[in-house]
N, CA, C and O atoms as a GROMACS GRO file, in nm:
protein
  324
    1MET      N    1  -0.812  -0.756  -3.690
    1MET     CA    2  -0.699  -0.811  -3.592
    1MET      C    3  -0.623  -0.683  -3.543
    1MET      O    4  -0.591  -0.674  -3.425
    2GLY      N    5  -0.595  -0.587  -3.630
    2GLY     CA    6  -0.510  -0.485  -3.584
    2GLY      C    7  -0.553  -0.409  -3.459
    2GLY      O    8  -0.473  -0.368  -3.375
    3ARG      N    9  -0.684  -0.395  -3.454
    3ARG     CA   10  -0.736  -0.304  -3.331
    3ARG      C   11  -0.721  -0.381  -3.210
    3ARG      O   12  -0.693  -0.327  -3.103
    4GLU      N   13  -0.742  -0.522  -3.224
    4GLU     CA   14  -0.746  -0.613  -3.093
    4GLU      C   15  -0.591  -0.620  -3.061
    4GLU      O   16  -0.569  -0.636  -2.941
    5ASN      N   17  -0.491  -0.613  -3.132
    5ASN     CA   18  -0.365  -0.614  -3.104
    5ASN      C   19  -0.332  -0.498  -3.037
    5ASN      O   20  -0.274  -0.501  -2.928
    6ALA      N   21  -0.366  -0.389  -3.098
    6ALA     CA   22  -0.328  -0.260  -3.045
    6ALA      C   23  -0.399  -0.250  -2.905
    6ALA      O   24  -0.337  -0.187  -2.819
    7SER      N   25  -0.516  -0.302  -2.875
    7SER     CA   26  -0.571  -0.292  -2.739
    7SER      C   27  -0.499  -0.388  -2.649
    7SER      O   28  -0.480  -0.350  -2.534
    8ILE      N   29  -0.458  -0.503  -2.684
    8ILE     CA   30  -0.366  -0.591  -2.599
    8ILE      C   31  -0.237  -0.505  -2.570
    8ILE      O   32  -0.200  -0.483  -2.454
    9SER      N   33  -0.172  -0.456  -2.679
    9SER     CA   34  -0.055  -0.386  -2.648
    9SER      C   35  -0.060  -0.269  -2.546
    9SER      O   36   0.032  -0.248  -2.467
   10ALA      N   37  -0.175  -0.193  -2.554
   10ALA     CA   38  -0.199  -0.086  -2.472
   10ALA      C   39  -0.222  -0.133  -2.329
   10ALA      O   40  -0.179  -0.066  -2.236
   11ALA      N   41  -0.289  -0.247  -2.307
   11ALA     CA   42  -0.316  -0.317  -2.182
   11ALA      C   43  -0.188  -0.355  -2.125
   11ALA      O   44  -0.164  -0.336  -2.006
   12VAL      N   45  -0.107  -0.406  -2.201
   12VAL     CA   46   0.027  -0.463  -2.141
   12VAL      C   47   0.108  -0.342  -2.116
   12VAL      O   48   0.160  -0.340  -2.005
   13LEU      N   49   0.131  -0.240  -2.194
   13LEU     CA   50   0.202  -0.123  -2.149
   13LEU      C   51   0.152  -0.070  -2.021
   13LEU      O   52   0.231  -0.051  -1.928
   14PHE      N   53   0.021  -0.043  -2.010
   14PHE     CA   54  -0.049   0.004  -1.885
   14PHE      C   55  -0.004  -0.071  -1.766
   14PHE      O   56   0.024  -0.017  -1.659
   15MET      N   57   0.001  -0.211  -1.791
   15MET     CA   58   0.041  -0.293  -1.670
   15MET      C   59   0.186  -0.278  -1.640
   15MET      O   60   0.232  -0.302  -1.528
   16ILE      N   61   0.263  -0.236  -1.749
   16ILE     CA   62   0.408  -0.240  -1.723
   16ILE      C   63   0.423  -0.101  -1.660
   16ILE      O   64   0.489  -0.088  -1.557
   17ASP      N   65   0.365  -0.003  -1.716
   17ASP     CA   66   0.406   0.144  -1.673
   17ASP      C   67   0.320   0.185  -1.524
   17ASP      O   68   0.354   0.287  -1.463
   18THR      N   69   0.219   0.108  -1.478
   18THR     CA   70   0.136   0.154  -1.371
   18THR      C   71   0.196   0.061  -1.254
   18THR      O   72   0.209  -0.061  -1.264
   19PRO      N   73   0.227   0.133  -1.148
   19PRO     CA   74   0.265   0.060  -1.004
   19PRO      C   75   0.153  -0.044  -0.981
   19PRO      O   76   0.040  -0.034  -1.029
   20GLU      N   77   0.191  -0.132  -0.913
   20GLU     CA   78   0.110  -0.235  -0.884
   20GLU      C   79  -0.009  -0.193  -0.784
   20GLU      O   80  -0.121  -0.245  -0.790
   21SER      N   81   0.029  -0.093  -0.694
   21SER     CA   82  -0.065  -0.045  -0.619
   21SER      C   83  -0.183   0.031  -0.671
   21SER      O   84  -0.294   0.033  -0.617
   22SER      N   85  -0.152   0.090  -0.775
   22SER     CA   86  -0.229   0.177  -0.851
   22SER      C   87  -0.350   0.087  -0.929
   22SER      O   88  -0.464   0.127  -0.951
   23ARG      N   89  -0.292  -0.049  -0.965
   23ARG     CA   90  -0.368  -0.132  -1.056
   23ARG      C   91  -0.476  -0.203  -0.968
   23ARG      O   92  -0.581  -0.246  -1.015
   24ARG      N   93  -0.445  -0.211  -0.842
   24ARG     CA   94  -0.560  -0.291  -0.760
   24ARG      C   95  -0.682  -0.223  -0.764
   24ARG      O   96  -0.693  -0.100  -0.769
   25SER      N   97  -0.788  -0.313  -0.762
   25SER     CA   98  -0.932  -0.246  -0.747
   25SER      C   99  -0.939  -0.204  -0.597
   25SER      O  100  -0.869  -0.252  -0.509
   26PRO      N  101  -1.039  -0.101  -0.580
   26PRO     CA  102  -1.052  -0.047  -0.430
   26PRO      C  103  -1.098  -0.165  -0.352
   26PRO      O  104  -1.159  -0.259  -0.401
   27PRO      N  105  -1.064  -0.154  -0.219
   27PRO     CA  106  -1.116  -0.265  -0.132
   27PRO      C  107  -1.260  -0.257  -0.122
   27PRO      O  108  -1.326  -0.153  -0.124
   28ASP      N  109  -1.306  -0.380  -0.112
   28ASP     CA  110  -1.475  -0.389  -0.079
   28ASP      C  111  -1.477  -0.385   0.073
   28ASP      O  112  -1.374  -0.380   0.140
   29LYS      N  113  -1.601  -0.387   0.122
   29LYS     CA  114  -1.635  -0.369   0.249
   29LYS      C  115  -1.594  -0.487   0.330
   29LYS      O  116  -1.590  -0.471   0.452
   30ALA      N  117  -1.566  -0.602   0.282
   30ALA     CA  118  -1.531  -0.715   0.355
   30ALA      C  119  -1.369  -0.687   0.394
   30ALA      O  120  -1.326  -0.698   0.509
   31GLU      N  121  -1.301  -0.655   0.296
   31GLU     CA  122  -1.152  -0.623   0.307
   31GLU      C  123  -1.127  -0.510   0.382
   31GLU      O  124  -1.023  -0.505   0.447
   32ALA      N  125  -1.216  -0.408   0.386
   32ALA     CA  126  -1.209  -0.290   0.490
   32ALA      C  127  -1.239  -0.331   0.613
   32ALA      O  128  -1.173  -0.276   0.702
   33GLY      N  129  -1.325  -0.417   0.648
   33GLY     CA  130  -1.361  -0.465   0.760
   33GLY      C  131  -1.238  -0.541   0.823
   33GLY      O  132  -1.211  -0.524   0.942
   34LEU      N  133  -1.173  -0.614   0.755
   34LEU     CA  134  -1.068  -0.704   0.781
   34LEU      C  135  -0.952  -0.610   0.819
   34LEU      O  136  -0.888  -0.629   0.922
   35GLU      N  137  -0.929  -0.521   0.742
   35GLU     CA  138  -0.818  -0.415   0.767
   35GLU      C  139  -0.845  -0.336   0.895
   35GLU      O  140  -0.753  -0.298   0.966
   36GLU      N  141  -0.961  -0.315   0.920
   36GLU     CA  142  -1.012  -0.238   1.061
   36GLU      C  143  -0.987  -0.341   1.168
   36GLU      O  144  -0.937  -0.307   1.275
   37ALA      N  145  -1.016  -0.450   1.145
   37ALA     CA  146  -0.997  -0.554   1.276
   37ALA      C  147  -0.865  -0.582   1.287
   37ALA      O  148  -0.826  -0.619   1.398
   38ARG      N  149  -0.776  -0.573   1.187
   38ARG     CA  150  -0.618  -0.597   1.205
   38ARG      C  151  -0.576  -0.481   1.264
   38ARG      O  152  -0.496  -0.505   1.354
   39LEU      N  153  -0.602  -0.355   1.248
   39LEU     CA  154  -0.560  -0.225   1.310
   39LEU      C  155  -0.609  -0.219   1.439
   39LEU      O  156  -0.538  -0.166   1.524
   40ARG      N  157  -0.726  -0.268   1.474
   40ARG     CA  158  -0.774  -0.278   1.619
   40ARG      C  159  -0.696  -0.386   1.704
   40ARG      O  160  -0.663  -0.362   1.820
   41GLN      N  161  -0.670  -0.495   1.647
   41GLN     CA  162  -0.588  -0.588   1.694
   41GLN      C  163  -0.448  -0.534   1.741
   41GLN      O  164  -0.402  -0.548   1.855
   42GLN      N  165  -0.390  -0.469   1.637
   42GLN     CA  166  -0.266  -0.414   1.659
   42GLN      C  167  -0.245  -0.319   1.771
   42GLN      O  168  -0.148  -0.322   1.846
   43ALA      N  169  -0.353  -0.227   1.777
   43ALA     CA  170  -0.359  -0.136   1.874
   43ALA      C  171  -0.372  -0.192   2.020
   43ALA      O  172  -0.309  -0.145   2.114
   44ILE      N  173  -0.459  -0.295   2.029
   44ILE     CA  174  -0.465  -0.370   2.149
   44ILE      C  175  -0.332  -0.436   2.193
   44ILE      O  176  -0.299  -0.434   2.312
   45GLY      N  177  -0.257  -0.494   2.098
   45GLY     CA  178  -0.134  -0.552   2.119
   45GLY      C  179  -0.036  -0.450   2.164
   45GLY      O  180   0.034  -0.477   2.261
   46VAL      N  181  -0.023  -0.338   2.104
   46VAL     CA  182   0.088  -0.234   2.154
   46VAL      C  183   0.029  -0.192   2.296
   46VAL      O  184   0.113  -0.173   2.384
   47LYS      N  185  -0.112  -0.175   2.331
   47LYS     CA  186  -0.145  -0.146   2.459
   47LYS      C  187  -0.100  -0.244   2.569
   47LYS      O  188  -0.049  -0.216   2.677
   48LEU      N  189  -0.129  -0.368   2.517
   48LEU     CA  190  -0.103  -0.471   2.618
   48LEU      C  191   0.056  -0.481   2.645
   48LEU      O  192   0.097  -0.501   2.759
   49ARG      N  193   0.133  -0.468   2.549
   49ARG     CA  194   0.296  -0.476   2.570
   49ARG      C  195   0.320  -0.358   2.648
   49ARG      O  196   0.401  -0.371   2.740
   50HIS      N  197   0.265  -0.243   2.631
   50HIS     CA  198   0.300  -0.128   2.707
   50HIS      C  199   0.263  -0.153   2.859
   50HIS      O  200   0.337  -0.116   2.949
   51MET      N  201   0.150  -0.214   2.880
   51MET     CA  202   0.112  -0.233   3.031
   51MET      C  203   0.195  -0.348   3.083
   51MET      O  204   0.238  -0.338   3.198
   52PHE      N  205   0.222  -0.454   3.012
   52PHE     CA  206   0.307  -0.549   3.061
   52PHE      C  207   0.458  -0.495   3.097
   52PHE      O  208   0.522  -0.532   3.196
   53ASP      N  209   0.500  -0.403   3.000
   53ASP     CA  210   0.638  -0.352   3.032
   53ASP      C  211   0.633  -0.265   3.165
   53ASP      O  212   0.728  -0.256   3.243
   54GLN      N  213   0.531  -0.212   3.178
   54GLN     CA  214   0.511  -0.124   3.304
   54GLN      C  215   0.513  -0.215   3.439
   54GLN      O  216   0.568  -0.183   3.544
   55VAL      N  217   0.443  -0.331   3.416
   55VAL     CA  218   0.432  -0.400   3.537
   55VAL      C  219   0.570  -0.479   3.565
   55VAL      O  220   0.605  -0.505   3.680
   56VAL      N  221   0.644  -0.513   3.460
   56VAL     CA  222   0.777  -0.586   3.471
   56VAL      C  223   0.881  -0.498   3.519
   56VAL      O  224   0.983  -0.546   3.567
   57ASN      N  225   0.862  -0.357   3.509
   57ASN     CA  226   0.962  -0.256   3.543
   57ASN      C  227   0.921  -0.204   3.689
   57ASN      O  228   0.992  -0.122   3.748
   58GLU      N  229   0.820  -0.246   3.738
   58GLU     CA  230   0.803  -0.196   3.869
   58GLU      C  231   0.895  -0.268   3.977
   58GLU      O  232   0.930  -0.385   3.965
   59PRO      N  233   0.929  -0.197   4.072
   59PRO     CA  234   1.017  -0.266   4.178
   59PRO      C  235   0.943  -0.356   4.258
   59PRO      O  236   0.826  -0.333   4.287
   60VAL      N  237   1.011  -0.470   4.301
   60VAL     CA  238   0.965  -0.577   4.387
   60VAL      C  239   0.949  -0.505   4.539
   60VAL      O  240   1.040  -0.439   4.590
   61PRO      N  241   0.836  -0.526   4.593
   61PRO     CA  242   0.800  -0.464   4.728
   61PRO      C  243   0.914  -0.534   4.824
   61PRO      O  244   0.953  -0.649   4.804
   62ASP      N  245   0.957  -0.462   4.918
   62ASP     CA  246   1.050  -0.519   5.030
   62ASP      C  247   0.994  -0.630   5.095
   62ASP      O  248   1.068  -0.729   5.103
   63GLU      N  249   0.875  -0.638   5.145
   63GLU     CA  250   0.805  -0.731   5.211
   63GLU      C  251   0.809  -0.878   5.124
   63GLU      O  252   0.819  -0.986   5.182
   64PHE      N  253   0.802  -0.865   4.993
   64PHE     CA  254   0.797  -0.985   4.911
   64PHE      C  255   0.946  -1.033   4.909
   64PHE      O  256   0.968  -1.154   4.910
   65LEU      N  257   1.038  -0.951   4.908
   65LEU     CA  258   1.186  -0.980   4.885
   65LEU      C  259   1.210  -1.051   5.017
   65LEU      O  260   1.263  -1.161   5.011
   66ASP      N  261   1.176  -1.002   5.135
   66ASP     CA  262   1.186  -1.065   5.264
   66ASP      C  263   1.136  -1.198   5.265
   66ASP      O  264   1.213  -1.283   5.310
   67ILE      N  265   1.018  -1.235   5.224
   67ILE     CA  266   0.962  -1.365   5.212
   67ILE      C  267   1.039  -1.461   5.129
   67ILE      O  268   1.057  -1.578   5.162
   68LEU      N  269   1.090  -1.401   5.008
   68LEU     CA  270   1.158  -1.487   4.922
   68LEU      C  271   1.293  -1.526   4.987
   68LEU      O  272   1.337  -1.641   4.975
   69ARG      N  273   1.361  -1.426   5.060
   69ARG     CA  274   1.483  -1.455   5.135
   69ARG      C  275   1.449  -1.572   5.234
   69ARG      O  276   1.510  -1.678   5.222
   70ARG      N  277   1.356  -1.556   5.328
   70ARG     CA  278   1.330  -1.648   5.406
   70ARG      C  279   1.313  -1.791   5.354
   70ARG      O  280   1.368  -1.889   5.404
   71ALA      N  281   1.222  -1.791   5.235
   71ALA     CA  282   1.203  -1.930   5.180
   71ALA      C  283   1.333  -1.977   5.135
   71ALA      O  284   1.366  -2.094   5.157
   72ASP      N  285   1.418  -1.886   5.068
   72ASP     CA  286   1.534  -1.948   5.020
   72ASP      C  287   1.638  -1.980   5.132
   72ASP      O  288   1.722  -2.066   5.102
   73ASP      N  289   1.646  -1.931   5.244
   73ASP     CA  290   1.710  -1.951   5.352
   73ASP      C  291   1.652  -2.114   5.400
   73ASP      O  292   1.724  -2.214   5.404
   74ARG      N  293   1.522  -2.112   5.431
   74ARG     CA  294   1.472  -2.253   5.457
   74ARG      C  295   1.518  -2.369   5.359
   74ARG      O  296   1.558  -2.479   5.398
   75SER      N  297   1.508  -2.334   5.238
   75SER     CA  298   1.531  -2.449   5.135
   75SER      C  299   1.680  -2.490   5.138
   75SER      O  300   1.719  -2.600   5.097
   76SER      N  301   1.770  -2.379   5.197
   76SER     CA  302   1.907  -2.420   5.174
   76SER      C  303   1.952  -2.467   5.320
   76SER      O  304   2.071  -2.492   5.341
   77GLY      N  305   1.860  -2.478   5.417
   77GLY     CA  306   1.906  -2.538   5.535
   77GLY      C  307   1.929  -2.445   5.645
   77GLY      O  308   1.945  -2.490   5.759
   78GLY      N  309   1.934  -2.312   5.622
   78GLY     CA  310   1.979  -2.213   5.726
   78GLY      C  311   1.855  -2.137   5.774
   78GLY      O  312   1.817  -2.031   5.724
   79ASP      N  313   1.805  -2.190   5.860
   79ASP     CA  314   1.656  -2.131   5.918
   79ASP      C  315   1.697  -2.006   6.009
   79ASP      O  316   1.730  -2.022   6.127
   80LYS      N  317   1.693  -1.894   5.955
   80LYS     CA  318   1.728  -1.762   6.023
   80LYS      C  319   1.604  -1.688   6.070
   80LYS      O  320   1.612  -1.566   6.079
   81THR      N  321   1.477  -1.754   6.106
   81THR     CA  322   1.372  -1.689   6.150
   81THR      C  323   1.382  -1.651   6.301
   81THR      O  324   1.290  -1.590   6.355
   0.00000   0.00000   0.00000
């Protein structure tokens, strides 16, 4: 019984002294594939946000602003065409 208790004590001390990240088993192929997919999705999301921000920050063309002004004038009853 003494050796068994010593082994259990050593295992408990190992668990206490070793950081959790070091205790994990190495990722298998499925986990590695999921991590790669997550990173790929994250990169796509970053690129899409960047593209969206560029479009949002583009100035509105003057012709489009004129069309909007005319539509606003018509809806408010002041037809200035």
